[in-house]
C-alpha positions as CSV (number, residue, x, y, z in Angstrom):
1,M,7.8,8.9,21.1
2,L,10.1,7.0,18.6
3,L,11.4,4.7,21.0
4,R,7.8,3.8,22.2
5,N,6.8,3.1,18.9
6,I,10.4,1.2,18.3
7,R,9.3,-0.8,21.2
8,N,5.5,-1.5,20.2
9,V,7.0,-3.0,16.8
10,L,9.4,-5.3,18.3
11,K,7.3,-6.6,20.8
12,H,4.1,-7.3,18.1
13,Y,6.7,-9.4,15.9
14,N,7.9,-11.1,19.3
15,L,11.5,-9.2,18.8
16,T,11.6,-7.9,22.1
17,P,15.3,-6.7,22.0
18,A,17.5,-7.3,25.0
19,A,18.5,-3.2,25.6
20,I,17.8,-0.1,23.7
21,E,20.1,2.8,23.9
22,H,19.6,6.4,22.6
23,K,22.9,8.5,22.0
24,R,23.8,11.3,20.0
25,G,21.0,11.0,17.6
26,R,21.3,7.4,17.1
27,I,19.4,4.6,18.3
28,Y,21.1,1.3,19.2
29,I,19.1,-1.9,19.3
30,K,20.7,-5.1,20.8
31,T,19.0,-8.2,19.5
32,G,19.9,-11.5,18.8
33,K,17.4,-11.1,15.4
34,T,19.2,-8.5,13.9
35,L,18.1,-9.0,10.4
36,E,14.8,-9.7,11.1
37,A,14.1,-6.5,13.6
38,A,16.1,-4.3,10.6
39,E,13.3,-5.4,8.4
40,K,10.4,-4.4,10.8
41,L,12.1,-1.3,11.7
42,T,12.0,0.0,8.2
43,R,8.5,0.4,8.8
44,V,8.2,2.6,11.5
45,F,7.9,6.2,10.4
46,G,10.9,8.7,12.0
47,I,13.4,6.3,11.2
48,S,16.1,7.2,8.4
49,S,17.9,4.5,8.0
50,V,18.3,1.0,9.8
51,S,21.7,-0.7,9.8
52,P,22.7,-4.3,11.1
53,A,25.9,-4.3,13.1
54,R,28.6,-5.7,14.9
55,R,29.5,-4.1,17.8
56,T,32.8,-3.7,19.7
57,T,35.4,-1.5,21.3
58,S,37.0,1.3,19.8
59,E,40.3,-0.3,20.2
60,K,42.0,0.1,16.9
61,K,42.7,-3.9,16.6
62,D,39.2,-4.4,17.7
63,V,38.2,-2.6,15.2
64,I,40.0,-3.6,12.2
65,K,39.4,-7.3,13.4
66,T,35.7,-7.1,13.0
67,A,35.8,-5.0,10.1
68,L,38.0,-7.8,8.3
69,D,35.5,-10.8,9.9
70,L,32.6,-8.9,8.1
71,A,34.5,-8.4,4.9
72,R,35.1,-12.1,5.3
73,A,31.8,-13.2,5.4
74,T,29.9,-10.9,3.0
75,A,32.9,-9.6,0.3
76,K,32.1,-11.6,-3.1
77,N,35.0,-13.1,-4.9
78,E,36.5,-10.8,-7.9
79,S,34.4,-7.6,-6.4
80,T,35.1,-4.0,-5.8
81,F,34.8,-2.5,-2.3
82,A,35.4,0.9,0.3
83,V,36.2,1.5,3.7
84,R,34.5,4.5,5.0
85,C,34.7,5.6,8.6
86,H,33.0,7.6,11.1
87,R,34.7,8.9,14.1
88,V,33.3,11.0,17.5
89,G,35.5,11.3,20.5
90,T,38.5,11.6,21.1
91,H,41.3,8.0,19.7
92,A,44.9,7.7,19.2
93,Y,44.1,7.2,15.6
94,S,42.4,9.2,12.8
95,S,39.4,8.0,10.7
96,M,41.6,8.0,7.4
97,D,44.1,5.4,9.5
98,I,41.6,2.8,9.9
99,C,40.2,3.0,6.6
100,K,43.9,2.2,4.8
101,E,44.4,0.3,7.9
102,V,41.1,-2.2,7.5
103,G,41.2,-1.9,3.3
104,K,45.4,-3.1,3.5
105,Q,44.1,-6.1,5.9
106,I,41.6,-7.3,3.9
107,L,43.6,-7.1,0.8
108,T,46.3,-9.2,2.1
109,N,43.8,-11.7,3.8
110,L,41.1,-11.9,1.3
111,K,44.0,-11.9,-1.7
112,H,42.3,-15.1,-3.3
113,R,38.7,-13.0,-3.6
114,K,41.0,-10.8,-6.3
115,L,38.7,-7.6,-4.6
116,K,39.9,-4.5,-5.6
117,V,39.5,-1.4,-4.1
118,D,36.4,1.7,-5.5
119,L,36.3,4.8,-3.5
120,T,34.2,5.9,-5.8
121,N,31.3,3.5,-7.3
122,P,32.3,0.3,-4.7
123,Q,30.2,-2.8,-4.8
124,H,30.5,-3.4,-1.3
125,T,31.2,-0.9,1.2
126,I,32.2,-1.9,5.2
127,S,31.2,1.5,7.6
128,I,32.8,2.0,10.8
129,E,31.6,4.1,13.4
130,I,33.4,4.9,16.4
131,R,31.6,6.8,19.0
132,D,34.1,7.3,22.0
133,A,34.6,3.7,23.6
134,E,32.7,1.5,21.4
135,A,32.9,0.9,17.6
136,Y,29.8,-0.4,15.1
137,V,31.2,-2.6,11.9
138,Y,28.2,-3.2,9.0
139,S,27.9,-3.5,5.2
140,E,24.4,-3.0,4.9
141,T,22.0,0.0,5.4
142,L,18.1,-0.3,5.2
143,Q,16.4,2.5,4.1
144,G,13.6,4.0,6.5
145,P,10.7,6.1,5.6
146,G,11.9,9.0,7.5
147,G,9.1,11.7,8.4
148,F,8.2,12.0,12.2
149,P,7.1,8.9,14.7
150,V,3.4,8.6,14.3
151,G,1.4,10.1,17.2
152,S,3.4,13.6,16.9
153,Q,0.9,14.9,15.1
154,P,-2.9,15.0,16.0
155,K,-5.3,12.1,14.6
156,V,-7.1,12.8,11.4
157,V,-10.3,11.4,9.6
158,C,-9.2,9.4,6.4
159,L,-11.8,9.0,3.4
160,L,-10.6,5.6,2.6
161,S,-11.8,3.3,-0.5
162,G,-10.7,0.3,-2.1
163,G,-8.7,2.6,-4.9
164,I,-4.9,3.1,-5.6
165,D,-5.3,6.9,-4.3
166,S,-6.8,7.3,-0.8
167,P,-4.4,4.5,1.1
168,V,-1.3,6.8,-0.5
169,A,-2.8,9.8,0.9
170,C,-3.7,8.7,4.4
171,W,0.2,6.9,4.4
172,L,1.4,10.6,3.5
173,A,-0.5,11.8,6.5
174,M,0.9,8.9,8.4
175,K,4.5,9.8,7.5
176,R,4.0,13.3,9.1
177,G,3.1,12.0,12.3
178,C,-0.7,11.7,12.4
179,T,-2.7,9.1,13.6
180,M,-4.6,7.8,11.6
181,L,-8.7,6.9,11.6
182,P,-9.9,5.5,8.2
183,V,-13.5,6.2,7.2
184,Y,-15.3,4.2,4.3
185,F,-18.1,4.6,2.6
186,D,-20.3,1.5,1.4
187,N,-22.3,2.3,-1.3
188,A,-23.9,-1.4,-1.6
189,P,-25.8,-1.7,-3.2
190,L,-24.4,-0.1,-5.9
191,T,-21.4,-1.5,-5.8
192,D,-20.1,-5.5,-4.1
193,E,-18.5,-6.6,-1.1
194,K,-15.5,-7.0,-2.8
195,T,-14.9,-3.3,-2.7
196,T,-15.7,-3.4,1.4
197,A,-12.9,-5.8,1.4
198,K,-10.5,-4.4,-0.7
199,A,-10.7,-0.9,1.8
200,L,-10.6,-3.0,5.1
201,D,-7.5,-4.7,3.7
202,Q,-6.1,-1.3,2.7
203,A,-6.7,-0.3,6.2
204,K,-5.0,-3.4,8.0
205,K,-1.9,-2.8,5.4
206,L,-2.0,0.8,6.6
207,F,-2.3,-0.3,9.9
208,E,1.5,-1.8,9.5
209,W,2.7,1.5,9.9
210,S,1.3,2.2,12.9
211,I,1.6,-0.6,15.5
212,G,0.9,0.0,18.8
213,Y,-1.9,2.6,18.1
214,P,-5.9,1.7,17.4
215,Q,-6.4,-0.5,14.5
216,R,-10.8,0.7,13.7
217,V,-12.4,1.7,10.6
218,Y,-15.4,3.5,10.7
219,I,-17.9,1.9,8.1
220,V,-21.2,4.6,6.9
221,P,-23.5,3.1,4.5
222,H,-23.9,5.3,1.6
223,G,-25.9,3.5,-0.9
224,K,-29.1,5.1,0.3
225,N,-27.7,8.5,0.2
226,L,-26.2,7.9,-3.2
227,E,-29.9,6.8,-4.6
228,T,-31.3,9.7,-3.2
229,F,-29.2,11.6,-4.9
230,M,-29.8,9.9,-8.2
231,H,-33.5,10.5,-8.4
232,N,-33.9,14.2,-6.9
233,A,-31.1,15.9,-8.1
234,P,-29.5,16.5,-11.5
235,R,-27.2,13.4,-12.4
236,K,-24.0,15.2,-13.6
237,L,-24.0,16.3,-10.1
238,T,-24.2,13.0,-8.7
239,C,-20.7,12.6,-7.7
240,L,-19.9,16.4,-6.4
241,L,-23.3,15.6,-4.0
242,C,-21.7,12.2,-3.1
243,K,-18.4,13.7,-1.8
244,R,-19.9,17.0,0.1
245,M,-21.7,14.1,1.8
246,M,-18.9,12.3,2.9
247,Y,-17.6,15.5,4.1
248,R,-20.3,16.4,6.5
249,V,-20.4,12.8,7.7
250,A,-16.4,12.8,8.0
251,E,-16.9,16.1,10.2
252,C,-18.7,14.1,12.7
253,V,-16.5,11.7,13.2
254,A,-13.9,14.1,13.7
255,E,-16.0,15.9,16.2
256,K,-16.8,13.0,18.0
257,E,-13.0,11.1,17.6
258,N,-11.2,14.8,18.4
259,A,-9.2,14.6,15.0
260,E,-8.2,18.0,13.7
261,G,-8.8,17.4,9.9
262,I,-10.0,15.0,7.3
263,V,-7.3,13.4,4.7
264,T,-8.6,12.5,1.1
265,G,-7.2,11.0,-2.1
266,E,-8.3,13.5,-3.9
267,A,-5.7,15.0,-7.2
268,I,-5.9,18.2,-9.5
269,G,-7.7,16.4,-12.7
270,E,-7.6,12.9,-11.3
271,Q,-11.3,12.6,-11.5
272,A,-13.7,14.7,-13.2
273,S,-14.9,15.8,-9.7
274,Q,-11.4,16.7,-8.9
275,T,-11.1,19.7,-11.0
276,L,-9.9,22.9,-9.1
277,T,-13.6,24.3,-9.8
278,N,-15.4,21.5,-8.2
279,L,-12.6,21.2,-5.4
280,R,-14.3,24.1,-4.8
281,A,-17.7,23.4,-4.7
282,L,-16.2,20.0,-2.3
283,N,-14.6,22.2,0.1
284,E,-18.0,24.4,1.1
285,A,-19.3,21.5,2.7
286,A,-16.5,20.9,5.6
287,R,-17.6,23.7,7.8
288,N,-15.9,23.1,10.8
289,Y,-12.2,21.1,9.8
290,P,-10.0,21.5,7.1
291,V,-9.8,19.0,4.3
292,H,-6.2,18.2,3.7
293,R,-4.8,16.5,0.3
294,P,-1.6,15.3,0.1
295,L,-1.7,14.1,-3.3
296,L,-2.6,17.3,-4.4
297,G,0.3,17.7,-7.4
298,F,0.7,13.9,-7.6
299,D,0.6,12.3,-11.2
300,K,-1.0,8.7,-11.5
301,T,2.0,7.3,-12.0
302,E,4.0,9.1,-8.6
303,T,1.2,7.8,-6.8
304,E,1.1,3.8,-7.7
305,A,4.6,3.6,-7.0
306,L,4.6,5.0,-3.6
307,A,1.4,2.5,-3.3
308,K,3.4,-0.5,-4.7
309,K,6.3,1.2,-2.1
310,I,3.8,0.9,0.8
311,G,2.1,-2.4,0.2
312,T,-1.5,-1.3,-0.8
313,Y,-1.0,-1.3,-4.8
314,E,-1.4,-5.1,-5.3
315,I,-5.0,-4.4,-3.2
316,S,-6.2,-1.7,-4.9
317,I,-6.1,-3.5,-8.4
318,R,-8.2,-6.2,-7.5
319,K,-11.6,-6.1,-9.6
320,A,-14.4,-5.2,-7.9
321,K,-17.6,-3.8,-9.3
322,G,-17.5,-0.4,-9.8
323,C,-20.2,2.4,-8.3
324,T,-22.9,2.3,-10.6
325,A,-24.2,5.8,-9.6
326,A,-21.6,7.3,-11.2
327,P,-22.9,9.6,-14.3
328,N,-21.7,9.1,-18.1
329,Q,-21.4,12.9,-18.0
330,P,-20.4,14.1,-14.9
331,A,-20.1,17.9,-14.1
332,T,-16.4,19.2,-14.1
333,E,-17.2,22.6,-13.7
334,A,-20.0,23.5,-11.3
335,K,-20.7,26.6,-9.8
336,L,-21.0,26.4,-5.8
337,E,-24.6,27.7,-6.2
338,T,-25.9,25.4,-8.6
339,V,-24.8,22.6,-6.4
340,K,-26.2,24.5,-3.3
341,K,-29.6,25.0,-5.4
342,A,-29.5,21.1,-6.1
343,E,-29.2,20.6,-2.1
344,E,-32.1,22.8,-1.6
345,K,-34.2,19.9,-2.5
346,L,-32.7,17.4,0.1
347,D,-32.9,16.9,3.7
348,L,-29.4,17.0,4.1
349,E,-29.4,17.1,7.9
350,K,-31.6,14.1,8.3
351,M,-29.3,12.1,5.7
352,V,-26.0,12.8,7.5
353,E,-28.0,12.1,11.0
354,E,-28.8,8.7,9.8
355,S,-25.6,8.0,7.9
356,V,-23.9,8.5,11.5
357,K,-26.1,6.4,13.2
358,A,-26.2,3.4,10.7
359,T,-22.0,3.4,10.9
360,K,-20.3,0.7,12.6
361,I,-16.7,0.6,13.4
362,V,-14.6,-2.4,12.7
363,T,-11.0,-3.4,14.2
364,V,-9.2,-5.0,11.6
């Protein structure tokens, strides 16, 4: 599955490699566009790191020559360096032999650069991996996202807004192998078109992490529902009634799409509707599917740091009209019985049916 995802990404960016080999926990990709391919692969879940490397034989002289050539191309004047070697298989030399000889050759042949050895905290590292008859020499390692390959876990429905939290929650679910289906609730006319544009741009950015999978977004008209809550229920409950309705509609989407759960960006106490008491009242609305909250224990600064890493933060902070349905004094400790009593006056089944019927599916 990981190999398939890698091929999809490279093909998408017109970087189709000459060959891909999978050996003993390593994936070797032969390409003439090494750096460009490596950068794109840092957005493939299941990859822990990517190292653009030079390939040679495991003959001692070839390893030393290749390492020296790489040092000549990358080591800066008056910098410190170290040589690291990892070896698998049977060879006429040890890893330490390689490290000592390569270090000696670098100091001798690049004497004019005034390089110094520092095995503790080097500014530059020549890494050598020798596996049976082949060797790979590299000086740079790009960090991958880790996690599981997308597609290794079932599909989930993600409640996506234009804010900071929900895209990060979606990303974390994807990191664990889930394919993502974003559902956006359009609160117009209580918000403006900029909010919808932000949400779609968020989805597009997230889909860059799951290339090769469907890039569809469900857009649910939700403004009419909000107006119903505002005029026919206690104002302090508007946000809770709003989110409970979202859960109900999301369950309909999950059933249609054969998904296994609903992902939201809620964190304890982040908003008035996200106290533990209120979250309990929200959970009851989802009868058939679990609600997953990857950010439950996150601080805002932690969420923002991840948003910057995955590329959604700048989209999130774009100016747009906030939802005008939010009450000035929202309920922070709403009892489930109180919420359900308020809903008794509403035709919830009809509201859900109309929302699902009016939903549009957009490919981004």
